[in-house]
C-alpha positions, 0 to 999 in steps of 0.5 A: 499499500506505501508503494502505491501511495508513493506512485499515487503522489508521484503521479499527481505530482507528474500531472500538477508540473504538467499543469505548468510545462505541458509535459503531458500535453499531447493533444493537439488543436486539429483545427490549429496548422502546424507551424513551419519556418516561411522559407521552406514554405515558400520554396514548396509553394514555388514548386507547386505553383509550376505544377499548378500551372502545367494543365491550364497552360496545356489548355490555353495551348489548345485554345489559342491554336497552338497545340492540337492532339495526335490521332492517337488517342480518342478525341477529347471532346471537352477540349476540341468540341467544347463540350464541357461543364463546371466539373471541367477545368477546376484550377481554382482549388489548387490555385487557392490552396497555393495562394494560402501558402504564399499568405502563410509566408507574408503573415509569418515571415516577420515573426521568423526574421524572414521579411525578405520573403514578403515582396516575392510572395506578393509577386507569386500571389499577383501572378496566381490572382491574375490567372484565376481572373483571366480564367473565371472573372470576378473572383474572391480577392479582398475577402479571400486568404482569411481562413475560418474568418471568411470560410465564404468569400465574396467574389470582386469584380475582375477590374476592381481585382486588377487594380488591386494587383497593381497596388500589391505589387507596389507593396511587393516592391516596396517590400523587396527594396527594403529587405534584401534576401539574408545570404543564408536563405537565398536557396529557399527562392528556388527562381531568382536566388535571392536576386531582389533586383530581378524580383522587382523587375518581374514585378514590374513585368507582371504590372506591364502585362496586367496594364495592356491586358486593359488597353482596349478598355474605354476609359483606362488610357490615362490610368494606364500610361500613369502607371506604366511610367512608374515602371521606367526607372526599375525596368523589367526582365530582360535577358533571361526567362522567369523560371522555376527549379532548375539545375540542383533542384528538379532530381531523376527521381519519381516527382521530383522532375520538371513537371513538362518532363514528367508529363509529356517527355520521360520518367525518372529512367529515361523512358518516353511517357505515353502522353509524349504522344499526345500533344502535336504543333497545330497546321496552322502554326506550323504552315505559317511558320514555313510561309515566313520562312520562320524554319529555325524557331519551327526546328525548336518549337516541334520535331520533325515528323517521327519524333526525337532520336532517343539515341541523339537527344535533342534531335530529330529522327527524321531529317529536319527539312521543313517538308518533314514538319506536319501539323494537324488541323485543330480538332482533326479525329483522323489521319495524324498518327503520332509518328506522322506529325510533329511532336512538342520539340526541343525547346520544351523537351529533351531526353535527359534534360529533366531539370530544366527550370519551368518557365513561368514568363518569358523576357520576350512577353515583356519586350512585346509588351513594352513594344505595344505599350510605346505603339499604343501612347507615344508619349509614356517615358519608355526610353526606347521606340516599339520597334526596338522593344518589337525587335528584341522581342523577337530576338528574346523568342529566338533565345527562349527556343535555344535558337540562334539570336543572330537568326532574328536579324534575318527578318530585319528588311525581309518585307514579310509581313509581321515579321518585318516592322517597317514593312507592316502597315498594322503594328499592333497586328505584328506585335500580337502575332509575334506574341503568340509564337513567343509564348508557344510551348511556355505560355499556353494559358498567356497566348489564350488570354491573349487571343481573347483580347486581340483575336489574332493570330486569326487561327482556324476553328476546330474541326468539331464545331461548325459554328464559330462559337469559341470559350471566352472563359471557364464555368466556376466549378462545382466545387466553389458552387458547393461551398460558397453557392450563394456568391457563386450565384450572385455572379449571374449565369455564366454563358462561357461563349458570351459572358466575356471578361471585362478587358474581352470587348470585341 
């Protein structure tokens, strides 16, 4: 009994100490998130962003008229006949989950003495929010990312979202200038490795994209010009693309490959993926580039018929002459087996190159944005001419595709419309056309978005549809309709062929 008494007293004493030191407090609140260092969350968030962008970029590449499918698969009527519902194209959930990751970084960076992560996290949020608005229209923005404080966030008007993103990017730039990366944490940044100057230029490039997107909206010129002038001092990205990961991050291990390589290229052991037979360049893209003598970039955008030569990665199985490059009519369901048409080329896929960065913004796009800004608003403070920016955009696209930049000079004075600035009457059409080419293989969502804004180039309708109707947006996903029904209903009836976004005026 004495022994039992001693044991009982000891246990009571232990329980008493636990009240102060939580020695036995093994229960945790299931509604409270575990803490994590923001730098780890930030790295994972960047990787997640890259992975999440693969699917919307694929859909965009189809609807921009750049890619179609080979006939080695049953035709996807969802994509190529526009037979989709609110159960399709749910990029919404993944994007908002990713946005919450960046919000965690912003909310916790100060307490962990990692203020240098707040600016980059805000830049990435702006990128994702704009893409969401460009896919779905009105979206939760000001009331979003608040956790249990707002389980059914209200939707903001698209125009208000756009204006909010400009302010958010301004805030990001302030944070970036005030908080240089600590050297011990530069590896957490798998885009610019802690280079805040480059983050600022990326922020300005995004601002320019957001501003130019609104250029056809009545009454926006003064606002746009004022905001463009603010980016002149720090500039936009030049000479290199914005890419996630790259050498040292992506590995030859299942689940750790570059996401594009993993989807359409090869597995960790170098075996060709079945989906390598799926995407094909369109007939419109291939023939347009042939007619314009744009052979150097075409050979980088696609492999010659027969695909990549596995024994000599980066080259085609068949001879790389123009006759061996064949595009597929958009939506064609027969007559184009995988070996008989051009697959995605070495600009995107080369066997063994699993560790390339996943590109999320190209320097070529930035130059074409500058060209359009100068052409539309000649009195803005941009230092170069529209022609200079236009030609720089073509040169940067050559670099991104892996072609010799010197090849771009061949189009100067060539008298080829939409290539030679001086020989082209409609300068804005030339800019739109060259941007469409430059976005190919890398930024399909942006290519489709720009097509909706400019209606250029005049790509053929899918052969699966007899009328001229094309999608101008996605439905709100059924997951959001289920969890936030009242706010989704408040957006009215969505007609994906007629309910245009605010910048899609014609």
